[in-house]
C-alpha positions as CSV (number, residue, x, y, z in Angstrom):
1,X,92.6,79.2,223.9
2,X,92.6,82.9,225.0
3,X,93.9,83.5,228.4
4,X,95.1,86.2,230.8
5,X,98.0,85.8,233.2
6,X,97.6,87.7,236.4
7,X,99.4,87.7,239.8
8,X,98.2,88.7,243.2
9,X,100.8,89.1,246.0
10,X,103.0,86.6,244.3
11,X,100.5,83.9,243.2
12,X,100.5,83.9,239.4
13,X,97.7,82.0,237.6
14,X,96.5,81.6,234.1
15,X,92.9,82.8,233.8
16,X,90.4,81.6,231.2
17,X,87.1,83.3,230.6
18,X,84.7,80.4,230.3
19,X,81.9,82.6,229.1
20,X,83.8,82.7,225.8
21,X,86.2,79.7,225.9
22,X,85.8,76.0,226.8
23,X,88.4,73.9,228.6
24,X,87.7,70.2,228.1
25,X,90.4,68.7,230.4
26,X,91.3,71.5,232.9
27,X,93.4,69.1,235.1
28,X,95.7,68.3,232.1
29,X,95.6,71.9,230.7
30,X,96.7,73.2,234.1
31,X,99.7,70.9,234.1
32,X,100.7,72.0,230.6
33,X,100.3,75.7,230.9
34,X,101.7,76.0,234.4
35,X,105.1,74.5,233.4
36,X,107.6,77.4,233.8
37,X,110.0,75.9,231.3
38,X,107.8,74.7,228.4
39,X,104.4,76.4,229.1
40,X,103.2,79.8,230.1
41,X,104.3,79.3,233.7
42,X,102.3,79.8,236.8
43,X,100.9,78.4,240.0
44,X,97.9,76.9,238.1
45,X,94.8,77.5,236.0
46,X,91.7,79.5,237.0
47,X,88.4,79.2,235.2
48,X,86.0,82.1,235.4
49,X,82.5,80.6,234.8
50,X,78.8,81.2,235.1
51,X,77.1,80.3,238.3
52,X,73.5,79.6,239.4
53,X,74.4,80.5,243.0
54,X,76.5,83.7,242.7
55,X,77.5,86.3,240.2
56,X,80.5,84.1,239.0
57,X,82.0,80.7,239.6
58,X,85.7,79.9,240.1
59,X,87.4,76.6,239.4
60,X,91.1,76.6,240.4
61,X,93.6,73.9,239.4
62,X,97.1,73.7,240.8
63,X,100.1,73.2,238.6
64,X,100.0,69.5,239.3
65,X,96.4,69.3,238.0
66,X,94.7,68.8,241.3
67,X,91.6,71.0,241.9
68,X,91.9,73.4,244.8
69,X,89.1,74.7,246.9
70,X,89.9,78.4,246.7
71,X,92.8,80.9,246.6
72,X,92.3,84.4,248.1
73,X,94.8,86.0,245.7
74,X,93.1,84.4,242.7
75,X,89.6,85.6,243.9
76,X,90.8,89.2,244.0
77,X,92.3,88.8,240.5
78,X,88.9,87.5,239.3
79,X,87.2,90.6,240.7
80,X,89.6,92.8,238.7
81,X,89.2,90.6,235.6
82,X,85.4,90.6,235.5
83,X,85.1,94.3,236.1
84,X,87.9,95.4,233.8
85,X,86.6,93.2,231.0
86,X,83.0,94.4,231.2
87,X,81.5,91.2,232.6
88,X,80.0,93.2,235.5
89,X,79.6,96.8,236.5
90,X,78.9,95.9,240.1
91,X,81.3,97.1,242.9
92,X,80.2,94.2,245.1
93,X,80.1,90.7,243.6
94,X,79.7,87.1,244.8
95,X,82.0,84.3,243.7
96,X,81.1,80.6,244.0
97,X,84.1,78.5,245.0
98,X,84.5,74.9,246.3
99,X,84.8,76.4,249.8
100,X,81.6,78.4,249.5
101,X,80.4,81.8,248.3
102,X,83.0,84.5,248.6
103,X,82.1,88.2,248.7
104,X,84.3,90.7,246.9
105,X,84.3,94.5,247.1
106,X,85.9,96.2,244.0
107,X,87.4,99.7,244.1
108,X,87.6,101.0,240.6
109,X,89.4,104.2,239.4
110,X,89.1,105.5,235.9
111,X,87.2,102.4,234.7
112,X,89.7,99.8,236.1
113,X,89.8,98.1,239.4
114,X,92.7,99.3,241.5
115,X,91.9,97.2,244.6
116,X,89.7,94.1,245.3
117,X,89.0,92.9,248.8
């Protein structure tokens, strides 16, 4: 499984691009990869997925395997990820979460997002 580890203001998650990868049991995978002693280490697992309601969909799993509604720091990292990896060229995107649609404004510089709000 290909992944990217990113942190936003101290929250560090393992991100998987589900346009290219498939995660069959995200609850268990989150527990395994989040372990700071035997895994990658992080606050959890974030899946970046297609959406029929927004530009992208986010599923976030905590280190204990429970699915969270949303994490603001993770949403900003997703904004950077999708732009920097060529999944979008938009500077304003929508993100479907369990707590509704979130709106992100991306501020790129030299082809990479420097700030996401």
